[in-house]
All heavy atoms as a GROMACS GRO file, in nm:
protein
  568
    1MET      N    1 -12.074   5.290  10.502
    1MET     CA    2 -11.965   5.214  10.559
    1MET      C    3 -11.867   5.305  10.632
    1MET      O    4 -11.818   5.272  10.738
    1MET     CB    5 -11.896   5.137  10.445
    1MET     CG    6 -11.781   5.054  10.489
    1MET     SD    7 -11.841   4.918  10.589
    1MET     CE    8 -11.694   4.828  10.612
    2ARG      N    9 -11.841   5.422  10.571
    2ARG     CA   10 -11.749   5.518  10.631
    2ARG      C   11 -11.802   5.571  10.764
    2ARG      O   12 -11.728   5.586  10.860
    2ARG     CB   13 -11.726   5.633  10.533
    2ARG     CG   14 -11.591   5.694  10.545
    2ARG     CD   15 -11.572   5.800  10.442
    2ARG     NE   16 -11.476   5.752  10.342
    2ARG     CZ   17 -11.434   5.820  10.240
    2ARG    NH1   18 -11.484   5.938  10.217
    2ARG    NH2   19 -11.347   5.771  10.158
    3ASN      N   20 -11.934   5.599  10.766
    3ASN     CA   21 -11.995   5.650  10.889
    3ASN      C   22 -11.991   5.545  10.999
    3ASN      O   23 -11.971   5.578  11.116
    3ASN     CB   24 -12.139   5.693  10.865
    3ASN     CG   25 -12.146   5.821  10.784
    3ASN    OD1   26 -12.050   5.897  10.782
    3ASN    ND2   27 -12.256   5.844  10.717
    4LEU      N   28 -12.012   5.420  10.962
    4LEU     CA   29 -12.008   5.312  11.060
    4LEU      C   30 -11.868   5.299  11.119
    4LEU      O   31 -11.851   5.288  11.240
    4LEU     CB   32 -12.051   5.179  10.995
    4LEU     CG   33 -12.046   5.057  11.086
    4LEU    CD1   34 -12.144   5.073  11.202
    4LEU    CD2   35 -12.077   4.932  11.008
    5LEU      N   36 -11.767   5.304  11.033
    5LEU     CA   37 -11.629   5.295  11.079
    5LEU      C   38 -11.592   5.415  11.166
    5LEU      O   39 -11.529   5.399  11.271
    5LEU     CB   40 -11.534   5.286  10.959
    5LEU     CG   41 -11.387   5.261  10.992
    5LEU    CD1   42 -11.370   5.134  11.072
    5LEU    CD2   43 -11.306   5.255  10.865
    6ALA      N   44 -11.634   5.534  11.125
    6ALA     CA   45 -11.606   5.654  11.204
    6ALA      C   46 -11.674   5.645  11.339
    6ALA      O   47 -11.617   5.683  11.443
    6ALA     CB   48 -11.653   5.778  11.130
    7GLY      N   49 -11.794   5.593  11.341
    7GLY     CA   50 -11.867   5.576  11.467
    7GLY      C   51 -11.799   5.477  11.559
    7GLY      O   52 -11.790   5.498  11.681
    8LEU      N   53 -11.748   5.368  11.502
    8LEU     CA   54 -11.676   5.269  11.582
    8LEU      C   55 -11.547   5.327  11.639
    8LEU      O   56 -11.513   5.304  11.755
    8LEU     CB   57 -11.647   5.145  11.498
    8LEU     CG   58 -11.766   5.055  11.466
    8LEU    CD1   59 -11.725   4.946  11.369
    8LEU    CD2   60 -11.825   4.996  11.592
    9VAL      N   61 -11.474   5.402  11.557
    9VAL     CA   62 -11.350   5.464  11.603
    9VAL      C   63 -11.380   5.564  11.715
    9VAL      O   64 -11.310   5.568  11.817
    9VAL     CB   65 -11.276   5.533  11.486
    9VAL    CG1   66 -11.163   5.621  11.536
    9VAL    CG2   67 -11.224   5.429  11.389
   10GLN      N   68 -11.484   5.642  11.697
   10GLN     CA   69 -11.520   5.740  11.799
   10GLN      C   70 -11.563   5.671  11.928
   10GLN      O   71 -11.523   5.713  12.037
   10GLN     CB   72 -11.633   5.830  11.748
   10GLN     CG   73 -11.666   5.941  11.845
   10GLN     CD   74 -11.771   6.035  11.788
   10GLN    OE1   75 -11.835   6.004  11.689
   10GLN    NE2   76 -11.788   6.148  11.850
   11ALA      N   77 -11.640   5.564  11.917
   11ALA     CA   78 -11.683   5.491  12.036
   11ALA      C   79 -11.564   5.428  12.108
   11ALA      O   80 -11.555   5.431  12.231
   11ALA     CB   81 -11.784   5.385  11.997
   12LEU      N   82 -11.471   5.373  12.031
   12LEU     CA   83 -11.352   5.312  12.090
   12LEU      C   84 -11.265   5.416  12.159
   12LEU      O   85 -11.219   5.396  12.272
   12LEU     CB   86 -11.272   5.239  11.983
   12LEU     CG   87 -11.146   5.167  12.031
   12LEU    CD1   88 -11.182   5.058  12.132
   12LEU    CD2   89 -11.069   5.109  11.914
   13SER      N   90 -11.243   5.529  12.093
   13SER     CA   91 -11.161   5.634  12.154
   13SER      C   92 -11.230   5.691  12.278
   13SER      O   93 -11.166   5.721  12.377
   13SER     CB   94 -11.129   5.745  12.055
   13SER     OG   95 -11.245   5.817  12.020
   14ARG      N   96 -11.360   5.702  12.271
   14ARG     CA   97 -11.435   5.751  12.388
   14ARG      C   98 -11.421   5.654  12.504
   14ARG      O   99 -11.404   5.694  12.619
   14ARG     CB  100 -11.582   5.768  12.349
   14ARG     CG  101 -11.671   5.809  12.461
   14ARG     CD  102 -11.705   5.953  12.446
   14ARG     NE  103 -11.808   5.988  12.542
   14ARG     CZ  104 -11.806   6.102  12.604
   14ARG    NH1  105 -11.712   6.189  12.579
   14ARG    NH2  106 -11.899   6.131  12.690
   15ARG      N  107 -11.425   5.527  12.473
   15ARG     CA  108 -11.414   5.425  12.578
   15ARG      C  109 -11.272   5.422  12.636
   15ARG      O  110 -11.255   5.410  12.757
   15ARG     CB  111 -11.452   5.289  12.522
   15ARG     CG  112 -11.458   5.182  12.626
   15ARG     CD  113 -11.552   5.072  12.577
   15ARG     NE  114 -11.571   4.971  12.675
   15ARG     CZ  115 -11.674   4.964  12.758
   15ARG    NH1  116 -11.767   5.057  12.753
   15ARG    NH2  117 -11.685   4.867  12.844
   16LEU      N  118 -11.172   5.434  12.551
   16LEU     CA  119 -11.033   5.429  12.598
   16LEU      C  120 -10.991   5.558  12.669
   16LEU      O  121 -10.927   5.553  12.774
   16LEU     CB  122 -10.938   5.403  12.481
   16LEU     CG  123 -10.945   5.264  12.418
   16LEU    CD1  124 -10.854   5.258  12.296
   16LEU    CD2  125 -10.905   5.157  12.519
   17LEU      N  126 -11.024   5.672  12.611
   17LEU     CA  127 -10.980   5.800  12.665
   17LEU      C  128 -11.076   5.860  12.767
   17LEU      O  129 -11.037   5.942  12.848
   17LEU     CB  130 -10.959   5.901  12.552
   17LEU     CG  131 -10.855   5.863  12.447
   17LEU    CD1  132 -10.855   5.964  12.335
   17LEU    CD2  133 -10.718   5.852  12.510
   18GLY      N  134 -11.200   5.821  12.759
   18GLY     CA  135 -11.298   5.879  12.848
   18GLY      C  136 -11.362   6.005  12.793
   18GLY      O  137 -11.463   6.050  12.841
   19ILE      N  138 -11.297   6.065  12.693
   19ILE     CA  139 -11.353   6.182  12.626
   19ILE      C  140 -11.326   6.170  12.477
   19ILE      O  141 -11.236   6.098  12.435
   19ILE     CB  142 -11.296   6.315  12.681
   19ILE    CG1  143 -11.143   6.316  12.669
   19ILE    CG2  144 -11.336   6.338  12.823
   19ILE    CD1  145 -11.081   6.446  12.712
   20SER      N  146 -11.400   6.243  12.400
   20SER     CA  147 -11.385   6.235  12.254
   20SER      C  148 -11.276   6.330  12.206
   20SER      O  149 -11.228   6.416  12.280
   20SER     CB  150 -11.517   6.273  12.186
   20SER     OG  151 -11.544   6.409  12.206
   21ALA      N  152 -11.236   6.312  12.081
   21ALA     CA  153 -11.133   6.398  12.022
   21ALA      C  154 -11.178   6.543  12.019
   21ALA      O  155 -11.099   6.634  12.041
   21ALA     CB  156 -11.099   6.350  11.882
   22GLU      N  157 -11.306   6.567  11.994
   22GLU     CA  158 -11.358   6.704  11.993
   22GLU      C  159 -11.348   6.766  12.131
   22GLU      O  160 -11.316   6.884  12.146
   22GLU     CB  161 -11.503   6.707  11.944
   22GLU     CG  162 -11.520   6.675  11.797
   22GLU     CD  163 -11.514   6.525  11.767
   22GLU    OE1  164 -11.540   6.445  11.858
   22GLU    OE2  165 -11.482   6.491  11.653
   23GLU      N  166 -11.376   6.687  12.234
   23GLU     CA  167 -11.366   6.738  12.370
   23GLU      C  168 -11.222   6.766  12.408
   23GLU      O  169 -11.194   6.863  12.479
   23GLU     CB  170 -11.429   6.638  12.468
   23GLU     CG  171 -11.579   6.628  12.454
   23GLU     CD  172 -11.637   6.514  12.535
   23GLU    OE1  173 -11.572   6.408  12.546
   23GLU    OE2  174 -11.748   6.531  12.586
   24ILE      N  175 -11.129   6.683  12.360
   24ILE     CA  176 -10.988   6.708  12.386
   24ILE      C  177 -10.945   6.838  12.320
   24ILE      O  178 -10.878   6.920  12.381
   24ILE     CB  179 -10.902   6.590  12.335
   24ILE    CG1  180 -10.926   6.466  12.421
   24ILE    CG2  181 -10.753   6.626  12.336
   24ILE    CD1  182 -10.862   6.341  12.366
   25ARG      N  183 -10.986   6.859  12.196
   25ARG     CA  184 -10.951   6.982  12.125
   25ARG      C  185 -11.008   7.103  12.200
   25ARG      O  186 -10.940   7.203  12.217
   25ARG     CB  187 -11.006   6.979  11.983
   25ARG     CG  188 -10.968   7.103  11.903
   25ARG     CD  189 -11.013   7.094  11.758
   25ARG     NE  190 -10.947   6.983  11.692
   25ARG     CZ  191 -11.012   6.887  11.626
   25ARG    NH1  192 -11.141   6.889  11.616
   25ARG    NH2  193 -10.945   6.789  11.568
   26TYR      N  194 -11.131   7.092  12.246
   26TYR     CA  195 -11.194   7.201  12.321
   26TYR      C  196 -11.116   7.228  12.449
   26TYR      O  197 -11.091   7.342  12.485
   26TYR     CB  198 -11.340   7.165  12.352
   26TYR     CG  199 -11.414   7.270  12.428
   26TYR    CD1  200 -11.452   7.388  12.367
   26TYR    CD2  201 -11.446   7.252  12.561
   26TYR    CE1  202 -11.520   7.486  12.436
   26TYR    CE2  203 -11.514   7.349  12.632
   26TYR     CZ  204 -11.552   7.466  12.569
   26TYR     OH  205 -11.618   7.561  12.639
   27THR      N  206 -11.073   7.122  12.514
   27THR     CA  207 -10.997   7.138  12.638
   27THR      C  208 -10.865   7.208  12.611
   27THR      O  209 -10.826   7.298  12.685
   27THR     CB  210 -10.972   7.000  12.703
   27THR    OG1  211 -11.098   6.937  12.725
   27THR    CG2  212 -10.898   7.012  12.832
   28PHE      N  213 -10.794   7.171  12.503
   28PHE     CA  214 -10.669   7.237  12.470
   28PHE      C  215 -10.691   7.384  12.439
   28PHE      O  216 -10.611   7.469  12.478
   28PHE     CB  217 -10.600   7.169  12.351
   28PHE     CG  218 -10.527   7.043  12.387
   28PHE    CD1  219 -10.539   6.930  12.310
   28PHE    CD2  220 -10.444   7.039  12.497
   28PHE    CE1  221 -10.471   6.815  12.342
   28PHE    CE2  222 -10.376   6.924  12.531
   28PHE     CZ  223 -10.389   6.811  12.454
   29GLU      N  224 -10.800   7.416  12.370
   29GLU     CA  225 -10.829   7.556  12.341
   29GLU      C  226 -10.856   7.633  12.470
   29GLU      O  227 -10.813   7.748  12.483
   29GLU     CB  228 -10.948   7.567  12.246
   29GLU     CG  229 -10.916   7.525  12.103
   29GLU     CD  230 -10.802   7.605  12.043
   29GLU    OE1  231 -10.796   7.728  12.062
   29GLU    OE2  232 -10.717   7.544  11.977
   30ASP      N  233 -10.924   7.570  12.564
   30ASP     CA  234 -10.948   7.634  12.694
   30ASP      C  235 -10.817   7.662  12.766
   30ASP      O  236 -10.797   7.771  12.822
   30ASP     CB  237 -11.035   7.546  12.784
   30ASP     CG  238 -11.180   7.544  12.742
   30ASP    OD1  239 -11.221   7.631  12.663
   30ASP    OD2  240 -11.253   7.454  12.789
   31VAL      N  241 -10.727   7.564  12.763
   31VAL     CA  242 -10.597   7.581  12.830
   31VAL      C  243 -10.518   7.693  12.762
   31VAL      O  244 -10.460   7.778  12.829
   31VAL     CB  245 -10.518   7.449  12.830
   31VAL    CG1  246 -10.375   7.470  12.876
   31VAL    CG2  247 -10.588   7.345  12.915
   32ARG      N  248 -10.516   7.695  12.631
   32ARG     CA  249 -10.446   7.800  12.559
   32ARG      C  250 -10.502   7.938  12.593
   32ARG      O  251 -10.427   8.034  12.615
   32ARG     CB  252 -10.454   7.776  12.409
   32ARG     CG  253 -10.366   7.665  12.361
   32ARG     CD  254 -10.372   7.654  12.209
   32ARG     NE  255 -10.298   7.538  12.164
   32ARG     CZ  256 -10.348   7.442  12.090
   32ARG    NH1  257 -10.472   7.448  12.046
   32ARG    NH2  258 -10.274   7.340  12.054
   33ALA      N  259 -10.633   7.948  12.595
   33ALA     CA  260 -10.696   8.076  12.628
   33ALA      C  261 -10.661   8.119  12.770
   33ALA      O  262 -10.634   8.237  12.796
   33ALA     CB  263 -10.847   8.066  12.610
   34GLU      N  264 -10.660   8.024  12.861
   34GLU     CA  265 -10.627   8.055  13.000
   34GLU      C  266 -10.481   8.100  13.013
   34GLU      O  267 -10.451   8.194  13.086
   34GLU     CB  268 -10.652   7.931  13.087
   34GLU     CG  269 -10.654   7.958  13.234
   34GLU     CD  270 -10.768   8.048  13.277
   34GLU    OE1  271 -10.877   8.040  13.219
   34GLU    OE2  272 -10.746   8.129  13.370
   35ILE      N  273 -10.392   8.034  12.939
   35ILE     CA  274 -10.250   8.073  12.941
   35ILE      C  275 -10.234   8.214  12.885
   35ILE      O  276 -10.160   8.296  12.940
   35ILE     CB  277 -10.165   7.972  12.863
   35ILE    CG1  278 -10.156   7.841  12.943
   35ILE    CG2  279 -10.025   8.027  12.836
   35ILE    CD1  280 -10.093   7.727  12.866
   36ARG      N  281 -10.302   8.243  12.775
   36ARG     CA  282 -10.293   8.378  12.716
   36ARG      C  283 -10.344   8.484  12.814
   36ARG      O  284 -10.283   8.590  12.829
   36ARG     CB  285 -10.374   8.384  12.587
   36ARG     CG  286 -10.308   8.315  12.471
   36ARG     CD  287 -10.387   8.333  12.342
   36ARG     NE  288 -10.337   8.242  12.241
   36ARG     CZ  289 -10.405   8.140  12.190
   36ARG    NH1  290 -10.528   8.118  12.230
   36ARG    NH2  291 -10.350   8.063  12.099
   37ALA      N  292 -10.455   8.456  12.879
   37ALA     CA  293 -10.511   8.552  12.974
   37ALA      C  294 -10.417   8.573  13.093
   37ALA      O  295 -10.394   8.687  13.136
   37ALA     CB  296 -10.647   8.503  13.023
   38THR      N  297 -10.360   8.465  13.143
   38THR     CA  298 -10.266   8.476  13.255
   38THR      C  299 -10.142   8.553  13.215
   38THR      O  300 -10.091   8.636  13.290
   38THR     CB  301 -10.227   8.335  13.305
   38THR    OG1  302 -10.347   8.265  13.343
   38THR    CG2  303 -10.135   8.342  13.424
   39ARG      N  304 -10.096   8.529  13.094
   39ARG     CA  305  -9.978   8.601  13.044
   39ARG      C  306 -10.004   8.751  13.037
   39ARG      O  307  -9.920   8.831  13.076
   39ARG     CB  308  -9.942   8.546  12.906
   39ARG     CG  309  -9.815   8.603  12.849
   39ARG     CD  310  -9.777   8.529  12.722
   39ARG     NE  311  -9.653   8.580  12.671
   39ARG     CZ  312  -9.639   8.631  12.550
   39ARG    NH1  313  -9.739   8.632  12.466
   39ARG    NH2  314  -9.524   8.677  12.510
   40GLN      N  315 -10.120   8.788  12.989
   40GLN     CA  316 -10.156   8.930  12.982
   40GLN      C  317 -10.162   8.991  13.122
   40GLN      O  318 -10.116   9.103  13.144
   40GLN     CB  319 -10.288   8.949  12.909
   40GLN     CG  320 -10.280   8.924  12.759
   40GLN     CD  321 -10.180   9.015  12.692
   40GLN    OE1  322 -10.063   8.983  12.680
   40GLN    NE2  323 -10.226   9.130  12.651
   41GLU      N  324 -10.221   8.918  13.216
   41GLU     CA  325 -10.228   8.967  13.354
   41GLU      C  326 -10.089   8.987  13.411
   41GLU      O  327 -10.061   9.089  13.476
   41GLU     CB  328 -10.306   8.869  13.441
   41GLU     CG  329 -10.454   8.866  13.416
   41GLU     CD  330 -10.523   8.759  13.500
   41GLU    OE1  331 -10.467   8.717  13.603
   41GLU    OE2  332 -10.634   8.719  13.463
   42LEU      N  333 -10.000   8.891  13.389
   42LEU     CA  334  -9.864   8.901  13.441
   42LEU      C  335  -9.789   9.018  13.377
   42LEU      O  336  -9.714   9.088  13.446
   42LEU     CB  337  -9.788   8.770  13.418
   42LEU     CG  338  -9.833   8.654  13.505
   42LEU    CD1  339  -9.761   8.527  13.463
   42LEU    CD2  340  -9.809   8.683  13.652
   43LYS      N  341  -9.807   9.039  13.248
   43LYS     CA  342  -9.743   9.153  13.183
   43LYS      C  343  -9.789   9.284  13.246
   43LYS      O  344  -9.709   9.375  13.269
   43LYS     CB  345  -9.775   9.155  13.034
   43LYS     CG  346  -9.692   9.061  12.953
   43LYS     CD  347  -9.726   9.077  12.804
   43LYS     CE  348  -9.632   9.001  12.716
   43LYS     NZ  349  -9.661   9.023  12.574
   44GLY      N  350  -9.918   9.293  13.276
   44GLY     CA  351  -9.971   9.412  13.341
   44GLY      C  352  -9.914   9.431  13.480
   44GLY      O  353  -9.878   9.542  13.520
   45GLU      N  354  -9.904   9.322  13.556
   45GLU     CA  355  -9.849   9.331  13.691
   45GLU      C  356  -9.702   9.369  13.688
   45GLU      O  357  -9.655   9.449  13.771
   45GLU     CB  358  -9.867   9.198  13.764
   45GLU     CG  359 -10.012   9.171  13.802
   45GLU     CD  360 -10.029   9.038  13.872
   45GLU    OE1  361  -9.930   8.981  13.921
   45GLU    OE2  362 -10.144   8.991  13.878
   46ILE      N  363  -9.626   9.316  13.592
   46ILE     CA  364  -9.484   9.352  13.580
   46ILE      C  365  -9.470   9.499  13.545
   46ILE      O  366  -9.384   9.569  13.600
   46ILE     CB  367  -9.415   9.262  13.476
   46ILE    CG1  368  -9.402   9.120  13.532
   46ILE    CG2  369  -9.277   9.318  13.438
   46ILE    CD1  370  -9.356   9.018  13.430
   47ALA      N  371  -9.554   9.548  13.456
   47ALA     CA  372  -9.550   9.690  13.419
   47ALA      C  373  -9.581   9.777  13.541
   47ALA      O  374  -9.515   9.880  13.563
   47ALA     CB  375  -9.647   9.719  13.306
   48ASP      N  376  -9.679   9.736  13.621
   48ASP     CA  377  -9.712   9.811  13.743
   48ASP      C  378  -9.595   9.812  13.841
   48ASP      O  379  -9.563   9.916  13.901
   48ASP     CB  380  -9.835   9.750  13.813
   48ASP     CG  381  -9.963   9.771  13.734
   48ASP    OD1  382  -9.965   9.858  13.643
   48ASP    OD2  383 -10.061   9.700  13.764
   49LEU      N  384  -9.531   9.697  13.858
   49LEU     CA  385  -9.416   9.690  13.948
   49LEU      C  386  -9.302   9.778  13.900
   49LEU      O  387  -9.236   9.846  13.980
   49LEU     CB  388  -9.367   9.545  13.961
   49LEU     CG  389  -9.455   9.453  14.044
   49LEU    CD1  390  -9.407   9.309  14.032
   49LEU    CD2  391  -9.456   9.496  14.189
   50ARG      N  392  -9.278   9.779  13.770
   50ARG     CA  393  -9.172   9.865  13.716
   50ARG      C  394  -9.202  10.011  13.742
   50ARG      O  395  -9.114  10.089  13.779
   50ARG     CB  396  -9.155   9.840  13.567
   50ARG     CG  397  -9.083   9.713  13.537
   50ARG     CD  398  -9.060   9.695  13.389
   50ARG     NE  399  -8.985   9.572  13.366
   50ARG     CZ  400  -8.994   9.500  13.257
   50ARG    NH1  401  -9.071   9.540  13.158
   50ARG    NH2  402  -8.924   9.389  13.244
   51ARG      N  403  -9.328  10.050  13.720
   51ARG     CA  404  -9.367  10.189  13.746
   51ARG      C  405  -9.348  10.223  13.893
   51ARG      O  406  -9.298  10.330  13.927
   51ARG     CB  407  -9.513  10.211  13.706
   51ARG     CG  408  -9.526  10.265  13.565
   51ARG     CD  409  -9.668  10.302  13.531
   51ARG     NE  410  -9.718  10.193  13.446
   51ARG     CZ  411  -9.818  10.112  13.474
   51ARG    NH1  412  -9.887  10.128  13.582
   51ARG    NH2  413  -9.853  10.016  13.391
   52ASP      N  414  -9.388  10.132  13.982
   52ASP     CA  415  -9.373  10.156  14.126
   52ASP      C  416  -9.227  10.168  14.165
   52ASP      O  417  -9.190  10.254  14.245
   52ASP     CB  418  -9.438  10.043  14.206
   52ASP     CG  419  -9.590  10.043  14.196
   52ASP    OD1  420  -9.647  10.144  14.148
   52ASP    OD2  421  -9.651   9.942  14.236
   53MET      N  422  -9.143  10.083  14.107
   53MET     CA  423  -9.000  10.089  14.139
   53MET      C  424  -8.937  10.218  14.090
   53MET      O  425  -8.856  10.279  14.160
   53MET     CB  426  -8.928   9.968  14.080
   53MET     CG  427  -8.958   9.838  14.153
   53MET     SD  428  -8.881   9.694  14.079
   53MET     CE  429  -8.709   9.738  14.087
   54LEU      N  430  -8.975  10.262  13.972
   54LEU     CA  431  -8.920  10.386  13.919
   54LEU      C  432  -8.968  10.506  14.000
   54LEU      O  433  -8.894  10.601  14.022
   54LEU     CB  434  -8.955  10.403  13.772
   54LEU     CG  435  -8.882  10.309  13.676
   54LEU    CD1  436  -8.938  10.326  13.535
   54LEU    CD2  437  -8.733  10.336  13.679
   55ALA      N  438  -9.093  10.501  14.044
   55ALA     CA  439  -9.147  10.612  14.123
   55ALA      C  440  -9.084  10.616  14.262
   55ALA      O  441  -9.064  10.724  14.318
   55ALA     CB  442  -9.299  10.598  14.135
   56ALA      N  443  -9.051  10.502  14.318
   56ALA     CA  444  -8.996  10.497  14.453
   56ALA      C  445  -8.846  10.525  14.454
   56ALA      O  446  -8.791  10.561  14.558
   56ALA     CB  447  -9.023  10.360  14.514
   57ALA      N  448  -8.779  10.510  14.341
   57ALA     CA  449  -8.634  10.529  14.336
   57ALA      C  450  -8.602  10.677  14.349
   57ALA      O  451  -8.672  10.762  14.296
   57ALA     CB  452  -8.580  10.474  14.206
   58PRO      N  453  -8.493  10.708  14.421
   58PRO     CA  454  -8.452  10.850  14.429
   58PRO      C  455  -8.408  10.898  14.292
   58PRO      O  456  -8.381  10.820  14.202
   58PRO     CB  457  -8.335  10.846  14.528
   58PRO     CG  458  -8.294  10.705  14.540
   58PRO     CD  459  -8.409  10.621  14.496
   59GLY      N  460  -8.399  11.028  14.277
   59GLY     CA  461  -8.370  11.089  14.147
   59GLY      C  462  -8.245  11.040  14.079
   59GLY      O  463  -8.236  11.037  13.958
   60GLY      N  464  -8.145  10.997  14.153
   60GLY     CA  465  -8.020  10.956  14.093
   60GLY      C  466  -8.008  10.806  14.075
   60GLY      O  467  -7.898  10.752  14.080
   61ALA      N  468  -8.116  10.738  14.054
   61ALA     CA  469  -8.113  10.592  14.045
   61ALA      C  470  -8.037  10.544  13.922
   61ALA      O  471  -7.981  10.436  13.923
   61ALA     CB  472  -8.255  10.536  14.041
   62ASP      N  473  -8.030  10.625  13.817
   62ASP     CA  474  -7.961  10.583  13.696
   62ASP      C  475  -7.810  10.605  13.705
   62ASP      O  476  -7.735  10.548  13.628
   62ASP     CB  477  -8.014  10.660  13.574
   62ASP     CG  478  -8.157  10.619  13.540
   62ASP    OD1  479  -8.204  10.519  13.596
   62ASP    OD2  480  -8.219  10.687  13.458
   63LYS      N  481  -7.767  10.688  13.798
   63LYS     CA  482  -7.624  10.716  13.811
   63LYS      C  483  -7.554  10.596  13.873
   63LYS      O  484  -7.606  10.534  13.965
   63LYS     CB  485  -7.600  10.837  13.901
   63LYS     CG  486  -7.638  10.968  13.838
   63LYS     CD  487  -7.583  11.083  13.918
   63LYS     CE  488  -7.686  11.127  14.020
   63LYS     NZ  489  -7.645  11.240  14.100
   64PRO      N  490  -7.435  10.565  13.822
   64PRO     CA  491  -7.361  10.455  13.886
   64PRO      C  492  -7.313  10.498  14.023
   64PRO      O  493  -7.277  10.614  14.046
   64PRO     CB  494  -7.244  10.431  13.791
   64PRO     CG  495  -7.233  10.554  13.710
   64PRO     CD  496  -7.369  10.619  13.707
   65LYS      N  497  -7.312  10.407  14.115
   65LYS     CA  498  -7.266  10.437  14.251
   65LYS      C  499  -7.114  10.442  14.251
   65LYS      O  500  -7.048  10.370  14.177
   65LYS     CB  501  -7.316  10.330  14.348
   65LYS     CG  502  -7.465  10.329  14.363
   65LYS     CD  503  -7.507  10.223  14.460
   65LYS     CE  504  -7.659  10.224  14.473
   65LYS     NZ  505  -7.706  10.118  14.560
   66GLU      N  506  -7.061  10.524  14.337
   66GLU     CA  507  -6.917  10.531  14.349
   66GLU      C  508  -6.868  10.405  14.419
   66GLU      O  509  -6.927  10.364  14.520
   66GLU     CB  510  -6.876  10.655  14.427
   66GLU     CG  511  -6.906  10.785  14.354
   66GLU     CD  512  -6.853  10.905  14.430
   66GLU    OE1  513  -6.756  10.888  14.508
   66GLU    OE2  514  -6.908  11.012  14.412
   67PRO      N  515  -6.764  10.344  14.366
   67PRO     CA  516  -6.716  10.221  14.432
   67PRO      C  517  -6.659  10.253  14.567
   67PRO      O  518  -6.595  10.357  14.588
   67PRO     CB  519  -6.609  10.171  14.335
   67PRO     CG  520  -6.569  10.288  14.253
   67PRO     CD  521  -6.689  10.379  14.249
   68GLU      N  522  -6.682  10.164  14.661
   68GLU     CA  523  -6.628  10.182  14.795
   68GLU      C  524  -6.483  10.138  14.797
   68GLU      O  525  -6.446  10.042  14.734
   68GLU     CB  526  -6.708  10.099  14.895
   68GLU     CG  527  -6.852  10.144  14.911
   68GLU     CD  528  -6.928  10.059  15.012
   68GLU    OE1  529  -6.861   9.993  15.096
   68GLU    OE2  530  -7.050  10.059  15.006
   69THR      N  531  -6.403  10.214  14.869
   69THR     CA  532  -6.262  10.179  14.880
   69THR      C  533  -6.248  10.075  14.991
   69THR      O  534  -6.293  10.099  15.103
   69THR     CB  535  -6.177  10.303  14.916
   69THR    OG1  536  -6.205  10.404  14.820
   69THR    CG2  537  -6.030  10.270  14.916
   70PRO      N  538  -6.190   9.961  14.959
   70PRO     CA  539  -6.173   9.860  15.064
   70PRO      C  540  -6.087   9.912  15.178
   70PRO      O  541  -5.997   9.996  15.158
   70PRO     CB  542  -6.103   9.744  14.993
   70PRO     CG  543  -6.125   9.768  14.848
   70PRO     CD  544  -6.143   9.916  14.831
   71ALA      N  545  -6.110   9.867  15.298
   71ALA     CA  546  -6.039   9.915  15.417
   71ALA      C  547  -5.889   9.889  15.406
   71ALA      O  548  -5.809   9.967  15.457
   71ALA     CB  549  -6.095   9.847  15.541
   72ALA      N  550  -5.849   9.783  15.339
   72ALA     CA  551  -5.706   9.751  15.328
   72ALA      C  552  -5.633   9.853  15.242
   72ALA      O  553  -5.514   9.878  15.264
   72ALA     CB  554  -5.689   9.612  15.268
   73GLU      N  555  -5.701   9.916  15.145
   73GLU     CA  556  -5.638  10.013  15.058
   73GLU      C  557  -5.644  10.153  15.116
   73GLU      O  558  -5.570  10.240  15.075
   73GLU     CB  559  -5.704  10.011  14.920
   73GLU     CG  560  -5.677   9.884  14.843
   73GLU     CD  561  -5.742   9.888  14.706
   73GLU    OE1  562  -5.785   9.997  14.663
   73GLU    OE2  563  -5.749   9.783  14.642
   74ALA      N  564  -5.731  10.179  15.209
   74ALA     CA  565  -5.752  10.313  15.262
   74ALA      C  566  -5.643  10.361  15.351
   74ALA      O  567  -5.545  10.317  15.384
   74ALA     CB  568  -5.881  10.320  15.338
   0.00000   0.00000   0.00000
């Protein structure tokens, strides 16, 4: 009786949703994996950009710039 009821529920959900609960779970896992992979790629790209920016910056990039005196005060 339980198997019959489970089969009916699965058939109904398949008919309404177009896919089964197992397929939905698989799809969510695929999306999660894709998001994780993209996140790792972006972290790598950000690290590369930071390295490039530090390499391109002149030696005194960490020093604060001297404030410019406005023309009205000069």
